[in-house]
C-alpha positions in Angstrom: 13.7 30.6 -27.0 11.6 27.5 -27.8 9.9 25.4 -25.1 9.1 21.7 -25.5 7.3 19.1 -23.4 9.6 16.1 -23.0 10.0 12.6 -21.6 7.3 10.8 -19.6 4.5 13.3 -20.4 4.9 12.7 -24.1 5.3 8.9 -23.7 2.2 8.5 -21.5 0.0 10.7 -23.8 0.9 8.5 -26.7 0.2 5.4 -24.7 -3.2 6.8 -23.7 -2.2 6.8 -20.0 -2.9 9.7 -17.6 -0.1 12.3 -17.5 0.8 13.3 -14.0 4.2 15.0 -14.0 5.3 17.3 -16.9 8.9 18.1 -17.7 9.9 20.9 -20.0 13.1 21.7 -21.9 14.0 25.1 -23.0 16.1 25.5 -26.2 18.0 28.7 -27.1 17.8 30.4 -23.8 20.3 31.6 -21.2 20.0 31.5 -17.4 19.7 35.3 -17.4 16.7 35.2 -19.8 14.9 32.6 -17.6 15.4 34.8 -14.5 14.2 37.9 -16.3 10.9 36.0 -17.1 10.4 35.3 -13.4 11.6 31.6 -13.3 13.2 30.5 -10.0 16.4 28.5 -10.2 16.5 25.1 -8.3 19.1 23.0 -10.1 22.3 22.2 -8.2 24.2 20.5 -11.1 22.6 22.1 -14.1 20.1 24.9 -14.8 16.6 23.9 -13.8 13.9 26.5 -13.1 10.4 26.5 -11.6 7.7 28.3 -13.6 6.6 31.4 -11.7 2.9 30.3 -11.8 2.6 26.6 -12.4 5.7 25.5 -10.4 6.6 23.0 -13.1 10.2 22.3 -13.9 11.9 23.8 -16.9 15.4 22.7 -17.7 17.8 24.4 -20.2 18.8 22.1 -23.0 22.1 20.4 -22.1 24.7 17.9 -23.0 26.6 15.7 -20.7 29.8 13.6 -20.6 31.1 10.9 -18.3 33.7 12.3 -15.9 33.7 9.8 -13.0 32.2 6.7 -11.5 28.6 6.2 -10.6 25.3 8.1 -11.1 26.9 11.5 -10.2 30.0 11.2 -12.3 28.9 13.5 -15.2 29.9 17.0 -16.4 27.0 19.0 -17.8 27.0 21.7 -20.4 24.0 24.0 -21.0 24.0 26.8 -23.5 21.7 28.4 -26.1 23.6 26.5 -28.8 22.6 23.1 -27.5 19.9 21.6 -29.8 16.8 19.7 -28.9 18.2 16.6 -30.5 21.4 16.9 -28.5 19.4 17.2 -25.3 17.3 14.2 -26.2 20.2 11.9 -27.0 21.5 11.9 -23.5 18.2 10.3 -22.2 17.9 6.7 -21.2 15.2 5.1 -23.4 13.9 6.0 -26.9 10.4 6.1 -25.5 11.6 8.8 -23.1 13.5 10.8 -25.7 10.6 12.4 -27.5 9.4 16.0 -27.3 6.4 18.0 -28.5 5.7 21.7 -28.9 2.6 23.6 -27.8 0.8 22.3 -31.0 1.6 18.7 -30.1 4.0 18.4 -33.1 6.3 15.5 -32.2 10.1 15.6 -32.4 11.2 12.0 -32.3 14.8 11.7 -33.7 15.5 8.3 -32.0 12.3 6.4 -33.0 10.6 6.4 -29.6 7.1 6.2 -31.2 8.2 3.1 -33.2 9.4 1.4 -30.0 6.2 2.3 -28.2 4.2 0.5 -30.9 6.7 -2.4 -30.8 6.4 -2.5 -27.0 10.2 -2.3 -26.6 12.4 -0.6 -24.0 15.4 0.3 -26.0 18.4 2.6 -25.1 18.9 5.8 -27.1 22.7 5.6 -27.5 25.8 3.8 -26.3 26.1 6.5 -23.6 23.4 4.5 -21.8 26.1 2.3 -20.4 27.8 5.3 -18.7 25.1 5.6 -16.0 24.6 2.6 -13.7 21.3 3.9 -12.3 19.8 3.2 -15.7 19.9 -0.6 -14.9 17.4 0.0 -12.1 15.4 2.5 -14.2 14.9 0.2 -17.1 13.9 -2.7 -14.8 11.4 -0.3 -13.1 9.9 0.7 -16.5 9.7 -3.0 -17.4 7.7 -3.5 -14.1 5.4 -0.6 -14.9 4.6 -1.5 -18.5 4.7 -5.3 -18.4 1.0 -5.3 -18.4 1.0 -3.6 -21.8 3.4 -6.2 -23.2 6.6 -4.2 -23.0 10.0 -6.1 -22.9 13.6 -5.0 -22.7 15.3 -5.0 -26.2 18.0 -7.6 -26.3 20.8 -5.1 -27.1 19.7 -3.0 -24.1 19.7 -6.0 -21.9 23.3 -6.7 -23.1 24.4 -3.2 -22.1 22.7 -3.7 -18.7 24.7 -7.0 -18.4 27.9 -5.2 -19.2 27.1 -2.5 -16.6 26.4 -5.2 -14.0 29.7 -6.8 -14.6 31.7 -3.6 -14.7 31.6 -2.8 -11.0 29.8 0.5 -11.7 26.7 -0.7 -9.8 28.7 -0.6 -6.6 29.1 3.2 -7.1 25.4 3.8 -6.7 24.4 5.5 -3.4 21.9 3.9 -1.1 19.6 7.0 -1.5 19.5 6.8 -5.3 19.1 3.0 -5.3 16.3 3.2 -2.7 14.4 5.8 -4.8 14.3 3.5 -7.8 13.7 0.3 -5.8 10.8 1.7 -3.8 9.2 3.1 -6.9 9.6 -0.2 -8.7 8.0 -2.1 -5.8 5.0 0.1 -6.1 4.5 -0.6 -9.9 1.8 -2.9 -11.2 4.1 -5.9 -11.6 7.1 -5.4 -9.2 8.1 -9.1 -9.7 9.2 -8.1 -13.2 11.6 -5.6 -11.7 13.4 -8.5 -9.9 13.2 -10.7 -13.0 14.9 -8.1 -15.2 17.6 -7.4 -12.6 18.3 -11.1 -12.4 18.3 -11.5 -16.2 21.0 -8.9 -16.6 23.1 -10.0 -13.6 22.4 -7.0 -11.5 20.4 -8.9 -8.8 23.4 -10.9 -7.6 25.4 -7.6 -7.4 22.7 -5.4 -5.7 20.6 -8.0 -3.8 22.7 -11.2 -3.5 20.4 -12.5 -0.7 17.4 -12.5 -3.1 19.5 -13.9 -6.0 20.5 -16.8 -3.8 16.9 -17.9 -3.3 16.6 -19.1 -7.0 17.2 -22.8 -7.3 16.6 -23.4 -3.6 13.8 -26.0 -3.2 11.0 -26.0 -0.6 8.7 -28.9 0.3 6.3 -29.5 -2.6 3.4 -30.3 -0.2 3.4 -26.7 1.1 5.0 -25.0 -2.0 3.8 -26.5 -5.3 6.1 -24.0 -7.1 9.0 -25.5 -5.2 11.6 -22.9 -6.0 12.1 -20.2 -3.3 13.0 -17.5 -5.7 9.9 -18.2 -7.8 7.8 -18.1 -4.6 9.2 -14.7 -3.6 8.3 -13.3 -7.1 4.8 -14.7 -6.7 4.4 -13.2 -3.2 5.4 -9.8 -4.6 2.9 -10.2 -7.5 0.1 -10.9 -5.0 1.1 -7.9 -2.9 0.7 -5.7 -6.0 -2.5 -7.3 -7.0 -4.0 -6.7 -3.5 -2.7 -3.0 -3.6 -0.5 -3.4 -0.5 1.6 -0.5 0.7 5.4 -0.2 0.3 6.1 -1.5 3.8 4.2 -4.8 3.0 5.9 -5.2 -0.4 9.3 -4.7 1.1 8.6 -7.3 3.8 7.3 -9.7 1.1 10.6 -9.3 -0.8 12.7 -10.1 2.2 10.6 -12.5 4.2 12.3 -15.8 3.2 16.0 -14.7 2.9 17.0 -17.2 5.6 16.2 -20.1 3.2 19.2 -19.0 1.1 21.4 -20.1 4.1 20.1 -23.6 4.4 22.8 -26.2 3.6 21.9 -28.3 0.5 22.0 -31.5 2.7 18.9 -30.2 4.6 16.9 -29.3 1.5 14.0 -29.0 0.9 13.4 -28.3 4.7 14.4 -25.0 6.1 14.5 -25.4 9.9 14.7 -22.1 11.8 15.0 -20.1 8.5 13.0 -17.3 10.2 15.6 -16.7 12.9 18.6 -17.3 10.5 17.3 -14.8 8.0 17.2 -11.8 10.5 20.9 -10.9 10.1 20.4 -10.9 6.3 17.2 -8.8 6.5 19.1 -6.3 8.8 22.0 -6.0 6.4 19.6 -5.6 3.4 17.7 -2.9 5.3 20.9 -1.0 6.1 22.4 -1.4 2.6 19.5 0.5 1.0 18.8 2.8 4.0 15.1 1.7 3.9 12.8 3.9 5.9 12.3 2.8 9.5 8.8 1.5 9.1 9.9 -0.7 6.2 12.9 -2.0 8.2 10.8 -2.8 11.3 8.1 -4.6 9.4 10.5 -6.6 7.3 12.3 -7.9 10.4 9.0 -8.7 12.2 7.6 -10.5 9.2 10.8 -12.4 8.7 10.8 -13.6 12.3 7.1 -14.3 12.7 5.5 -15.1 9.4 5.2 -18.8 10.1 3.5 -17.9 13.4 1.0 -16.1 11.3 0.4 -19.2 9.2 0.0 -21.4 12.3 -2.1 -18.8 14.2 -5.1 -21.2 14.7 -2.8 -23.7 16.4 -0.8 -21.3 18.7 -1.1 -21.6 22.4 -2.6 -18.5 24.1 0.7 -17.7 25.7 2.5 -17.9 22.3 -0.2 -15.7 20.8 0.2 -13.2 23.5 4.0 -13.0 22.9 3.3 -12.5 19.2 0.9 -9.6 20.0 3.4 -8.0 22.4 6.2 -8.2 19.9 4.1 -6.0 17.6 3.1 -3.5 20.3 -0.5 -3.9 19.1 -1.8 -1.4 21.7 0.2 1.6 20.4 1.0 0.3 16.8 -2.2 -1.4 15.5 -1.5 -0.6 11.9 1.8 -2.4 12.0 0.1 -5.6 13.0 -2.4 -5.2 10.2 0.5 -4.9 7.8 2.0 -8.1 9.3 -1.3 -9.9 8.7 -1.3 -8.6 5.1 2.2 -9.8 4.4 1.4 -13.3 5.8 -1.7 -13.5 3.6 0.4 -12.5 0.5 3.0 -15.2 1.5 0.2 -17.8 1.6 -1.3 -16.7 -1.7 2.1 -16.6 -3.4 2.0 -20.3 -4.0 1.3 -21.9 -7.3 -2.4 -22.9 -7.6 -3.2 -21.5 -4.1 -3.6 -17.9 -5.0 -7.4 -17.9 -4.3 -7.4 -20.0 -1.2 -9.0 -18.4 1.8 -6.8 -17.3 4.7 -8.8 -17.6 7.9 -5.7 -16.8 10.0 -6.2 -13.1 9.1 -9.5 -12.7 10.9 -8.4 -15.0 13.7 -5.3 -12.8 14.4 -7.4 -9.6 14.2 -9.9 -11.1 16.7 -7.1 -12.1 19.1 -5.7 -8.6 18.9 -9.1 -7.1 19.7 -9.5 -9.5 22.6 -6.2 -8.5 24.1 -6.9 -4.8 23.6 -10.3 -5.1 25.3 -8.7 -5.9 28.7 -9.4 -2.9 30.9 -6.6 -1.6 33.1 -8.7 0.6 35.4 -10.2 -2.3 37.4 -6.6 -3.5 38.1 -5.6 0.0 39.2 -8.7 0.1 41.5 -7.5 -3.2 43.1 -4.2 -1.5 44.0 -1.9 -3.0 41.4 1.0 -0.8 40.4 4.5 -1.0 38.9 5.8 -4.4 37.8 2.8 -6.1 39.6 0.4 -4.1 37.4 2.3 -5.3 34.3 2.0 -8.9 35.5 -1.7 -8.5 36.3 -2.4 -7.0 32.9 -0.6 -9.9 31.3 -2.6 -12.5 33.2 -5.9 -10.8 32.2 -4.9 -10.7 28.6 -3.8 -14.3 28.7 -7.2 -15.2 30.2 -9.0 -13.2 27.4 -7.0 -15.0 24.7 -7.8 -18.4 26.2 -11.5 -17.5 26.2 -11.2 -16.2 22.6 -9.4 -19.4 21.5 -12.0 -21.6 23.2 -14.8 -19.7 21.5 -13.2 -19.9 18.1 -12.7 -23.7 18.5 -16.3 -24.3 19.6 
């Protein structure tokens, strides 16, 4: 039995990056031997075990062959005869197909270290094209390592293009897709993820609503970058730069989908794109089974982001409706995330990345003014039921009028 550290732990050590998760592969062992040593089995498809003390994953060396469509369409074979090189060749990228023993002696049969130095994301073997999930994975690694100068090797991009055209991407489950997309959006440069998907033709298959934004112009006075797709990438870039959470990044990706529906005759204006985009955002949310908080924020940002930009001009009654839509009294964090998404949208414009966004503090102040309205005095006056609701609304409106007047003075 020989045990090797494999994959990301080896790659990141060689890159000088912190190693978080460690995967191990065991060569020359049987399931019975692992159980005898106290390892606990957890693998459903192939033999994976948890170490009795560390809890880290140890997988028996295995081979695989394509047996059906999609990510799950593989037959695995694990036995003591499978070599380390045979196990490594089934991996996606050369930089993930390296192993090292307990003395840090490197096994690198597919030149992963060379590609690390060349800053290239290159597939290990033609079997790469058998797994459609790898299109998303490579785009995610491109987003993670773009800051280090990594790019996708042309021959790998060509295989990704072939996969995108083959119909295999449609076989991906929503759960697997979401896992890759959500991780990619949280990388340092999530816009690169979208760029790579677009370059290999996967964006128009998986996210046709986002793909449709490229080439759609906006008024240059408000959007010096003009192109709506380019703007969306810039908004994502700002969201990452400002360390926004996944909910905000998801909303940033989807906020302008309605502009893809504007007839060319109306370009570069996009009248009512906020409302028109809601059906697209809803479909997008459902396709990837995004978590509820991501779905809700994306729909709210899609509908109200221009309200956020015009916050200082809104009438108190419109401002109150906006605050009510977000349920700021019970869900204060969601309104904060809305403000963040609006600010990222404003900063995601060419040459305006550093411009101040006074709307943010103004909206926070308005929310605080509405929340400060006390209910008890109204109860003391005998208001109850629907009458109490109307009285609270009147008092909040009065508070917002006073807030607006004070802010304008």
